[in-house]
Backbone as JSON, one array per atom type, in Angstrom:
{
  "sequence": "MDKLGENIRRERVAAKLTQEKLSELAGMDITNLQRIESGRYNTKVTTLIRLRKALHVDWEDLLPSEE",
  "N": [[-5.22, -26.18, -14.86], [-4.42, -27.95, -12.96], [-1.62, -28.4, -13.29], [-0.57, -25.88, -12.78], [-1.26, -25.59, -10.07], [0.26, -27.7, -9.03], [2.82, -26.74, -9.56], [2.91, -24.42, -7.95], [2.63, -25.59, -5.44], [4.99, -27.17, -5.39], [6.99, -25.17, -5.42], [6.37, -23.86, -3.06], [6.87, -25.84, -1.12], [9.58, -26.23, -1.62], [10.52, -23.81, -0.72], [10.16, -24.17, 1.88], [7.76, -23.48, 3.16], [4.65, -23.37, 4.86], [1.21, -23.93, 3.9], [-0.34, -22.14, 5.27], [1.52, -20.12, 6.01], [2.41, -19.21, 3.47], [-0.01, -18.27, 2.38], [-0.47, -16.19, 4.13], [1.79, -14.53, 3.6], [1.21, -13.87, 0.96], [-1.08, -12.49, 1.25], [-3.67, -13.62, 1.23], [-6.57, -15.78, 1.55], [-6.28, -18.89, 3.2], [-7.86, -21.0, 2.34], [-8.37, -20.44, -0.34], [-5.78, -20.71, -1.4], [-5.41, -23.45, -0.94], [-7.33, -24.5, -2.68], [-6.31, -23.61, -5.13], [-3.83, -24.95, -5.24], [-4.75, -27.55, -5.38], [-5.84, -27.61, -7.84], [-8.48, -26.97, -8.24], [-9.45, -24.45, -8.58], [-9.76, -21.6, -10.49], [-7.74, -19.07, -10.63], [-7.24, -15.49, -10.19], [-5.14, -13.26, -12.08], [-3.93, -11.31, -10.54], [-3.75, -12.55, -8.07], [-1.96, -14.58, -8.65], [0.29, -13.04, -9.13], [0.8, -12.03, -6.57], [1.37, -14.46, -5.25], [3.65, -15.3, -6.66], [5.47, -13.27, -6.0], [5.59, -13.62, -3.22], [6.75, -16.11, -3.08], [9.15, -15.62, -4.27], [9.95, -16.28, -6.93], [10.41, -16.88, -10.49], [8.2, -16.28, -13.29], [8.33, -18.48, -14.99], [8.74, -20.56, -13.29], [6.3, -21.0, -12.12], [4.16, -20.99, -14.02], [2.55, -23.33, -16.18], [4.3, -25.15, -18.72], [4.18, -24.87, -22.33], [4.19, -27.29, -23.51]],
  "CA": [[-5.12, -25.68, -13.52], [-3.7, -28.94, -12.15], [-0.17, -28.19, -13.38], [-0.3, -24.63, -12.07], [-1.32, -25.91, -8.65], [1.44, -28.53, -8.71], [4.0, -25.86, -9.57], [2.86, -23.57, -6.76], [2.92, -26.47, -4.3], [6.4, -27.53, -5.46], [7.79, -24.01, -5.03], [6.09, -23.6, -1.64], [7.6, -26.85, -0.35], [11.01, -25.94, -1.78], [10.8, -22.64, 0.11], [9.91, -24.6, 3.27], [6.64, -22.71, 3.68], [3.36, -24.05, 5.0], [0.15, -23.23, 3.18], [-0.74, -21.02, 6.11], [2.51, -19.05, 5.91], [2.37, -18.64, 2.11], [-1.23, -17.48, 2.22], [-0.24, -14.96, 4.9], [2.73, -13.7, 2.84], [0.57, -13.42, -0.27], [-2.26, -11.7, 1.58], [-4.86, -14.3, 0.73], [-7.17, -16.76, 2.43], [-5.67, -20.2, 3.04], [-8.78, -21.85, 1.58], [-8.13, -20.18, -1.77], [-4.51, -21.35, -1.74], [-5.65, -24.9, -0.98], [-8.07, -24.78, -3.92], [-5.4, -23.39, -6.25], [-2.86, -26.04, -5.26], [-5.41, -28.8, -5.75], [-6.32, -27.5, -9.22], [-9.93, -26.81, -8.24], [-9.8, -23.03, -8.56], [-9.17, -20.8, -11.54], [-7.46, -17.85, -9.9], [-6.99, -14.24, -10.9], [-3.74, -12.93, -12.34], [-3.41, -10.55, -9.4], [-3.41, -13.52, -7.03], [-0.72, -15.23, -9.09], [1.37, -12.07, -8.93], [1.11, -12.02, -5.14], [2.01, -15.73, -4.92], [4.99, -15.29, -7.25], [6.3, -12.38, -5.19], [5.77, -14.23, -1.9], [7.65, -17.26, -3.25], [10.41, -15.12, -4.84], [10.27, -17.11, -8.09], [10.09, -16.33, -11.81], [6.96, -16.8, -13.88], [8.59, -19.78, -15.58], [8.66, -21.55, -12.22], [4.91, -21.23, -11.75], [3.24, -21.26, -15.13], [2.8, -24.57, -16.92], [4.91, -24.98, -20.04], [3.25, -25.07, -23.45], [4.41, -28.65, -24.05]],
  "C": [[-4.35, -26.66, -12.62], [-2.21, -28.67, -12.13], [0.22, -26.9, -12.66], [-0.27, -24.89, -10.57], [-0.14, -26.74, -8.2], [2.69, -27.67, -8.63], [4.05, -24.97, -8.33], [3.21, -24.4, -5.53], [4.41, -26.82, -4.25], [7.28, -26.38, -4.97], [7.58, -23.67, -3.55], [6.88, -24.57, -0.75], [9.11, -26.6, -0.43], [11.43, -24.75, -0.91], [10.57, -22.93, 1.6], [8.83, -23.74, 3.93], [5.41, -23.6, 3.82], [2.34, -23.3, 4.14], [-0.28, -22.0, 3.97], [0.22, -19.84, 5.97], [2.49, -18.4, 4.53], [1.13, -17.79, 1.92], [-1.12, -16.15, 2.98], [0.68, -14.01, 4.12], [2.11, -13.12, 1.58], [-0.69, -12.6, -0.01], [-3.55, -12.31, 1.06], [-5.37, -15.29, 1.76], [-6.56, -18.13, 2.16], [-6.55, -21.15, 2.22], [-8.58, -21.67, 0.08], [-6.81, -20.81, -2.22], [-4.67, -22.86, -1.85], [-6.36, -25.29, -2.27], [-7.17, -24.63, -5.14], [-4.42, -24.56, -6.36], [-3.48, -27.36, -5.69], [-5.96, -28.77, -7.18], [-7.82, -27.31, -9.34], [-10.39, -25.36, -8.36], [-9.04, -22.3, -9.64], [-8.96, -19.4, -10.97], [-7.21, -16.64, -10.79], [-5.49, -14.03, -11.09], [-3.15, -12.17, -11.15], [-3.02, -11.48, -8.24], [-2.12, -14.24, -7.38], [0.49, -14.31, -8.9], [1.77, -12.05, -7.46], [1.81, -13.31, -4.71], [3.45, -15.76, -5.45], [5.94, -14.44, -6.41], [6.59, -12.99, -3.82], [6.75, -15.4, -1.96], [9.02, -16.85, -3.77], [10.88, -16.02, -6.0], [9.92, -16.37, -9.37], [8.79, -16.94, -12.31], [7.16, -18.22, -14.43], [8.51, -20.9, -14.55], [7.23, -21.9, -11.85], [4.02, -21.67, -12.9], [3.58, -22.55, -15.84], [3.42, -24.27, -18.28], [3.89, -25.28, -21.12], [3.38, -26.46, -24.06], [3.2, -29.5, -23.93]]
}
């Protein structure tokens, strides 16, 4: 979960979005986004889909590699 959170944070910063703005765009609570980015929350696939769409990135940009 740590790597997933790091990837989401990296893409959010690259898109110049605050946590508040990304959570708004993804239709989620900011507290959940904070937990996901910190690696403390195992999120649902539907939430990941909303985050991916809000960030306009591919799955490869978010999901940790198998390495």
